[in-house]
C-alpha positions as CSV (number, residue, x, y, z in Angstrom):
1,M,-35.9,28.9,-17.9
2,T,-35.7,32.0,-15.8
3,N,-38.4,34.6,-15.2
4,E,-36.8,37.0,-17.6
5,E,-36.8,34.3,-20.4
6,L,-40.5,33.6,-19.6
7,T,-41.4,37.2,-19.9
8,I,-39.6,37.4,-23.2
9,L,-41.4,34.3,-24.4
10,I,-44.8,35.7,-23.4
11,K,-44.0,39.0,-25.2
12,K,-43.1,37.0,-28.3
13,V,-46.2,34.8,-28.2
14,S,-48.4,37.9,-27.6
15,Q,-47.0,39.8,-30.6
16,E,-47.2,36.8,-32.9
17,N,-50.6,35.4,-32.0
18,F,-52.5,38.5,-30.8
19,G,-50.8,41.3,-32.6
20,K,-50.6,43.2,-29.3
21,P,-47.7,43.8,-26.9
22,F,-47.5,42.3,-23.5
23,V,-46.1,45.2,-21.4
24,H,-46.2,43.6,-17.9
25,S,-44.1,41.0,-16.2
26,A,-44.4,37.2,-15.9
27,V,-43.0,34.9,-13.2
28,F,-42.9,31.2,-12.4
29,N,-44.9,30.5,-9.3
30,S,-44.2,27.1,-7.8
31,R,-47.0,27.5,-5.3
32,L,-49.6,26.9,-8.0
33,R,-50.8,23.3,-7.6
34,T,-53.7,22.6,-9.9
35,T,-53.6,25.5,-12.4
36,G,-51.3,26.1,-15.3
37,G,-51.2,29.8,-14.8
38,R,-52.9,32.8,-13.3
39,F,-53.6,36.4,-14.6
40,H,-53.7,39.0,-11.8
41,L,-56.1,41.8,-12.4
42,N,-54.6,44.2,-9.9
43,D,-51.2,44.6,-11.4
44,R,-51.7,42.6,-14.6
45,H,-48.8,40.2,-14.2
46,I,-49.0,36.6,-15.1
47,D,-47.9,33.6,-12.9
48,I,-47.0,30.3,-14.6
49,N,-46.7,27.0,-13.0
50,P,-43.1,25.8,-13.6
51,K,-44.3,22.1,-13.6
52,I,-46.0,22.8,-17.0
53,Y,-42.6,23.4,-18.6
54,Q,-40.8,20.7,-16.6
55,V,-43.3,17.9,-17.2
56,Y,-44.9,18.7,-20.6
57,G,-42.3,20.9,-22.4
58,M,-42.5,24.0,-24.5
59,D,-45.7,23.2,-26.5
60,R,-47.9,22.9,-23.5
61,L,-46.3,25.9,-21.9
62,V,-47.1,28.0,-25.0
63,G,-50.7,26.7,-24.8
64,V,-51.0,27.9,-21.2
65,I,-49.4,31.2,-22.1
66,K,-52.0,31.7,-24.8
67,H,-54.8,31.0,-22.3
68,E,-53.5,33.6,-19.9
69,L,-52.9,36.1,-22.6
70,C,-56.5,35.7,-23.6
71,H,-57.5,36.8,-20.1
72,Y,-54.9,39.6,-20.3
73,H,-55.9,41.1,-23.7
74,L,-59.7,40.8,-23.1
75,Y,-59.4,42.5,-19.7
76,N,-57.2,45.3,-21.1
77,A,-59.8,45.9,-23.9
78,G,-62.6,46.2,-21.3
79,M,-64.3,43.0,-22.5
80,P,-65.5,40.0,-20.4
81,S,-62.5,37.8,-19.7
82,Q,-63.9,35.0,-17.7
83,H,-63.9,31.3,-18.8
84,K,-67.7,31.2,-19.3
85,N,-67.8,34.2,-21.6
86,Q,-68.2,33.6,-25.4
87,E,-65.6,36.2,-26.2
88,F,-63.0,34.3,-24.2
89,K,-63.9,31.0,-25.7
90,L,-63.8,32.4,-29.3
91,L,-60.4,34.2,-28.8
92,L,-58.9,31.1,-27.2
93,K,-60.1,28.9,-30.1
94,Q,-58.6,31.5,-32.6
95,V,-55.2,31.5,-31.1
96,G,-55.1,27.8,-30.3
97,G,-54.6,28.0,-26.5
98,L,-55.3,25.3,-24.0
99,R,-58.8,25.3,-22.5
100,Y,-57.7,23.3,-19.4
101,A,-54.3,22.8,-17.8
102,P,-52.9,19.3,-18.1
103,P,-52.9,17.2,-15.0
104,L,-49.9,18.0,-12.9
105,N,-49.8,15.7,-9.9
106,N,-51.9,13.4,-7.7
107,A,-52.8,16.1,-5.2
108,N,-56.5,15.4,-5.5
109,K,-56.2,11.7,-5.3
110,H,-56.1,10.0,-1.9
111,K,-53.5,7.4,-1.2
112,R,-55.5,5.3,1.2
113,I,-59.1,4.6,2.0
114,H,-60.1,3.2,5.4
115,M,-62.9,0.6,5.5
116,Y,-65.2,0.1,8.5
117,E,-68.1,-2.3,9.1
118,C,-71.0,-2.1,11.5
119,V,-71.1,-5.1,13.9
120,K,-74.9,-5.1,14.0
121,C,-76.2,-4.3,10.4
122,H,-72.9,-5.0,8.5
123,T,-73.0,-1.7,6.7
124,I,-69.7,-0.9,5.1
125,Y,-68.2,2.6,5.4
126,Q,-65.3,3.9,3.4
127,R,-63.5,7.0,4.6
128,V,-60.4,8.9,3.6
129,R,-59.8,9.9,7.2
130,K,-59.5,7.5,10.1
131,I,-62.5,7.2,12.4
132,N,-62.3,6.9,16.2
133,T,-64.3,3.7,16.6
134,S,-64.8,4.2,20.3
135,R,-66.4,7.6,19.7
136,Y,-68.4,7.1,16.4
137,V,-71.2,4.6,15.7
138,C,-73.1,3.4,12.7
139,G,-75.4,6.0,11.2
140,K,-78.2,3.5,10.5
141,C,-78.5,1.3,13.7
142,H,-76.1,3.0,16.1
143,G,-74.1,-0.2,16.3
144,K,-70.4,-0.4,17.0
145,L,-67.9,0.2,14.1
146,K,-65.1,-2.3,13.4
147,F,-62.0,-1.5,11.3
148,I,-61.7,-3.9,8.4
149,K,-58.8,-2.8,6.2
150,N,-57.0,-0.1,4.2
151,I,-57.3,0.2,0.5
152,N,-54.5,1.8,-1.5
153,V,-55.8,3.9,-4.4
């Protein structure tokens, strides 16, 4: 799907579900990592994460489009358009848009956890980043830290 086809789809969804035209542009933005889409207040265009369409298909894409169109139409009407506002929640429920974007990748999950143990008090420390054991010591007893193992998550 191209950006022009996306804009046409958003115009169609806007007219069918909101009864109002979408007169701005829409583009796929592959730099979006955790969100399904974004409505820009300054020039009122909409960015859509292409992974939504590639991974989940047309149904989820339309759900994300409805979500962004709720922001768009409420903002154009001068009403509060944030997620926390009751007007947004009510309009989103009426049109059947997605409240949250589906999970897209494991960007927030760490692949490996490093385990360390204090030599004196045997306290176990789990860290995402490696620790320089010659520089850092136990927080409880100031004993020397010893690397134990890595855990894959």
